[in-house]
C-alpha positions as CSV (number, residue, x, y, z in Angstrom):
1,M,-52.1,-45.4,-54.5
2,Q,-55.0,-43.4,-53.2
3,R,-55.2,-43.0,-49.4
4,S,-58.5,-42.9,-47.7
5,N,-59.1,-39.7,-45.7
6,I,-59.3,-40.9,-42.1
7,T,-59.1,-38.5,-39.2
8,R,-57.2,-39.3,-36.1
9,A,-60.5,-39.4,-34.2
10,Q,-61.9,-41.9,-36.7
11,A,-58.8,-44.0,-36.5
12,S,-59.0,-44.0,-32.7
13,L,-62.7,-45.0,-32.8
14,E,-62.0,-47.8,-35.3
15,M,-59.1,-49.1,-33.2
16,A,-61.3,-49.0,-30.1
17,L,-64.0,-51.0,-31.8
18,W,-61.6,-53.5,-33.2
19,Q,-60.0,-53.9,-29.7
20,V,-63.4,-54.5,-28.1
21,E,-64.1,-57.2,-30.8
22,A,-60.7,-58.7,-30.1
23,D,-61.3,-58.7,-26.3
24,T,-64.6,-60.5,-26.7
25,L,-63.1,-63.3,-28.7
26,T,-61.4,-65.9,-26.5
27,S,-58.5,-68.0,-27.6
28,S,-60.9,-71.0,-27.7
29,D,-63.4,-69.1,-29.8
30,L,-60.7,-68.1,-32.2
31,Y,-59.5,-71.7,-32.5
32,A,-63.1,-72.9,-33.1
33,R,-63.7,-70.3,-35.8
34,L,-60.4,-71.3,-37.6
35,R,-61.4,-75.0,-37.4
36,S,-64.9,-74.2,-38.7
37,L,-63.3,-72.9,-41.9
38,G,-61.9,-76.4,-42.4
39,L,-58.3,-75.6,-41.4
40,A,-56.2,-78.5,-40.1
41,P,-55.6,-78.5,-36.3
42,E,-51.9,-77.7,-36.7
43,I,-52.6,-74.7,-38.9
44,A,-55.4,-73.5,-36.6
45,M,-53.0,-73.8,-33.6
46,R,-50.3,-71.8,-35.4
47,L,-52.7,-69.0,-36.4
48,K,-54.1,-69.0,-32.9
49,E,-50.6,-68.3,-31.6
50,L,-50.7,-65.1,-33.8
51,G,-53.7,-64.1,-31.8
52,A,-51.5,-63.6,-28.8
53,V,-49.4,-60.9,-30.4
54,T,-49.9,-57.5,-28.8
55,K,-48.4,-54.1,-29.6
56,E,-48.4,-50.8,-27.7
57,I,-49.9,-48.2,-29.9
58,G,-50.6,-44.6,-28.7
59,G,-50.0,-45.7,-25.1
60,K,-52.5,-48.5,-25.3
61,L,-51.9,-52.2,-25.5
62,V,-53.6,-53.4,-28.7
63,S,-54.3,-57.1,-29.6
64,L,-52.8,-56.7,-33.0
65,G,-52.6,-60.4,-33.8
66,K,-56.2,-61.0,-32.9
67,I,-57.4,-58.0,-34.9
68,I,-55.5,-59.1,-38.0
69,L,-56.8,-62.7,-37.6
70,I,-60.4,-61.4,-37.2
71,K,-60.1,-59.3,-40.3
72,L,-58.6,-62.1,-42.3
73,L,-61.3,-64.5,-41.2
74,D,-64.0,-61.9,-42.1
75,F,-62.4,-61.7,-45.5
76,I,-62.4,-65.5,-46.0
77,E,-66.0,-65.8,-44.8
78,K,-67.1,-63.1,-47.3
79,H,-65.1,-64.7,-50.2
80,P,-65.2,-68.4,-49.5
81,N,-64.6,-69.6,-53.1
82,L,-61.6,-67.2,-53.5
83,A,-60.1,-68.6,-50.3
84,A,-60.7,-72.1,-51.4
85,G,-59.1,-71.4,-54.8
86,I,-56.0,-70.0,-53.2
87,A,-55.8,-73.0,-50.9
88,L,-56.2,-75.4,-53.8
89,G,-53.5,-73.7,-55.8
90,A,-51.2,-73.8,-52.8
91,A,-51.9,-77.5,-52.3
92,I,-51.1,-78.3,-55.9
93,S,-47.8,-76.4,-55.5
94,L,-47.0,-78.5,-52.4
95,L,-47.8,-81.7,-54.3
96,T,-45.6,-80.6,-57.2
97,A,-42.7,-79.9,-54.8
98,A,-42.9,-83.6,-53.7
99,I,-42.0,-84.8,-57.2
100,P,-38.5,-86.1,-57.3
101,I,-35.8,-84.0,-59.1
102,L,-38.1,-81.6,-61.0
103,G,-40.5,-80.8,-58.2
104,P,-38.4,-78.2,-56.4
105,I,-37.8,-76.5,-59.8
106,L,-41.5,-76.6,-60.9
107,A,-43.1,-75.8,-57.6
108,P,-42.6,-72.0,-57.6
109,M,-44.0,-71.7,-61.1
110,V,-46.9,-74.0,-60.3
111,A,-47.6,-72.0,-57.1
112,V,-47.9,-68.7,-59.0
113,A,-49.9,-70.2,-61.9
114,G,-52.1,-72.4,-59.7
115,I,-52.9,-69.9,-57.0
116,T,-53.6,-67.2,-59.6
117,V,-55.9,-69.4,-61.8
118,F,-57.8,-71.0,-58.9
119,A,-58.1,-67.7,-57.0
120,I,-59.6,-66.1,-60.1
121,A,-61.9,-69.0,-60.6
122,G,-63.0,-68.8,-56.9
123,H,-63.5,-65.1,-57.2
124,H,-65.6,-65.6,-60.3
125,L,-67.8,-68.0,-58.4
126,D,-68.1,-65.6,-55.5
127,K,-69.3,-62.9,-57.9
128,K,-71.9,-65.2,-59.3
129,D,-73.0,-66.3,-55.8
130,G,-71.6,-69.8,-56.3
131,Q,-73.7,-70.4,-59.5
132,Q,-71.6,-72.1,-62.1
133,T,-71.8,-71.0,-65.6
134,Q,-70.8,-72.7,-68.8
135,Q,-69.3,-69.5,-70.2
136,I,-65.5,-69.3,-70.1
137,P,-64.4,-65.8,-69.1
138,E,-62.4,-63.9,-71.7
139,A,-58.8,-62.8,-71.0
140,V,-59.9,-59.2,-70.3
141,E,-62.4,-60.4,-67.7
142,L,-59.8,-62.6,-66.1
143,A,-57.4,-59.7,-65.8
144,Q,-60.2,-57.5,-64.4
145,D,-60.9,-60.3,-61.8
146,A,-57.2,-60.4,-60.8
147,V,-57.1,-56.6,-60.3
148,E,-60.4,-56.8,-58.4
149,I,-59.1,-59.6,-56.1
150,A,-56.0,-57.5,-55.3
151,R,-58.1,-54.4,-54.6
152,I,-60.6,-56.3,-52.4
153,F,-57.9,-58.1,-50.5
154,F,-55.5,-55.2,-49.9
155,R,-58.1,-52.5,-49.4
156,F,-59.1,-53.7,-46.0
157,F,-55.5,-54.3,-44.9
158,I,-54.5,-50.8,-46.1
159,D,-57.4,-49.3,-44.2
160,T,-56.5,-51.3,-41.1
161,I,-52.8,-50.2,-41.2
162,Q,-53.8,-46.6,-41.9
163,A,-56.2,-46.7,-38.9
164,I,-53.5,-48.2,-36.7
165,A,-50.9,-45.6,-37.9
166,G,-53.5,-42.8,-37.5
167,D,-54.3,-43.9,-34.0
168,G,-50.6,-43.9,-33.0
169,A,-49.6,-40.8,-35.0
170,G,-48.6,-37.8,-33.0
171,Q,-48.8,-39.6,-29.7
172,T,-46.0,-40.8,-27.6
173,G,-46.1,-44.1,-25.9
């Protein structure tokens, strides 16, 4: 995997900017933002608890939980149909698990297939700005969409972790 070239100074600046953003977001604001995405109150409360996680990095206390949540919410807001597709696939998996006898056996397969299919469909809608088309994508296009989804989703998290690691590298804390 290709690493982005980020200097320690850039990583420190990036972390400082993320920390400022995390500091300006109150717990209530975070909860409201989670609920505005349509999350159930129980799920929003659990995710809000993640926002309280802090970690000392490079001698500074960083609101790591809030930063990760903010970045995840930014991703969901930029790719709403992809996120909805993943949620739909997960919901179908949970419903499958409730089927007596065969449900627990089928649920893992349904989860993989459902989340993949609906995520790709959502991503396809995001690429078309929500405009539905009658054309069914070819297998190659679906595979390209799956790779693109993984690249988009993980690129930001990789950059985030590299910035965090770069900010804490070579410093004692």
